[in-house]
N, C-alpha and C positions, 0 to 999 in steps of 0.2 A: 241368364242374361241374353235373351233373344234380341237380335238386331233386326228391325224390319227390312226385308229384302224384297225386291220386285220379282214377280213371277215371270215377267217378260224380259226381253233383251233391252239393255240400257247402255248407251254410249258413255264411256268413262273418260275423264280427263287424265291423261298420263301423269300430269304434274301432281294430281291428288294422290296417286298411288305411290309415286316415288319421292314424296315430300320429305320423308324421314331420312333416307339414306342415299338418294339420287342414284340408286342402282336398280334398273328395271328388272334385270334377271333375278336378283335376290328377292325382290318384292313378289314377282310372279312365282318363284319357287316356294316362298312362304305361303302365299295364297293357295297354291295348288296342293300343298301338304295339308293345309287346314280343310280344304274342300274334300280331300280324300278321307280325312277323319270324319267329317260330317256325313259323307256318303255311306261309309261303313256303318256308322251308328244308325242312320236312317234305314238302311237295308236290314239290319238286325231287328229293328223295331217292327218293320213291315213283315218280315219273316215270322217273328214271334206271334204277331196278331193273326196272320193267315194260317199258322200252323193248326189252329183250332178247327179249321175247315178241311184239313187234309183228309183224304180218304185212301184206304188201302185197296179199294175195289177198282179193277181195270175195265169193268163192263161199261160200255157207253150208255146202256139203258139206265144204269143206277147213278150216273153222274147227273146232277141237276143244278139248275142255276140258283145260286145263293145271292140274294139281293144284298145282304149285309156284307158279304165278301166283296162284292162289286163296289159298294159304297166306301169301304175301307180303302180299296185300291184307288178309287177316284179322289179320295181325300188326300192321299199321298201324292198323286199326280198334280194336284192343285197347289201343293206347297212350293215355296220358292226353291229353286235349284241350289244344291250345296255350293256351287261356285259363286252364285250371287250372294249367298250368306257370308261366305269367306271374304269376298271383296268388301262387303259392308263392315264386317268385323275389323278388317285390316285398316280401312279408311278411318273408322271410329277410334282406332287405337286400342281395341280390346284384345288383340293378339299379343302374346308375350313370347319372344323368341330370343335366342342368343346366337351370335355369329362366332364360330370358333376362330381362334387366332391362327393365322397362316403359319405353317411350319417353314422354317428357313430352308432355303434350297442350298445345298452344299455342292459346289462344283469342284470336282477333283483337279488338282494342280496339273495333271498330265494333259488336260485340255487347253492349257495356256500356252 
């Protein structure tokens, strides 16, 4: 379920991001964790695709320009950034998250 995300910088309305819980910090935390997940997944995909072109030779004479490798890298560079994707998913309501209940704070009687 890919959400279309812009490849460039977009100004966001803070009210759209905090509409569910009115907590900016919680929303940013959720978005950043999702962006991290997307980034790791994207990096693994790119590494797997570029692993085919890896050479074990260190001689500069034997290293050559591989057009297919360059095209794969450019394709990944043109994709929307993980942060933009995470923001779009959050605004569209596609992210499912749970907020743990706050543990009660016990204050010792000696402090009274």
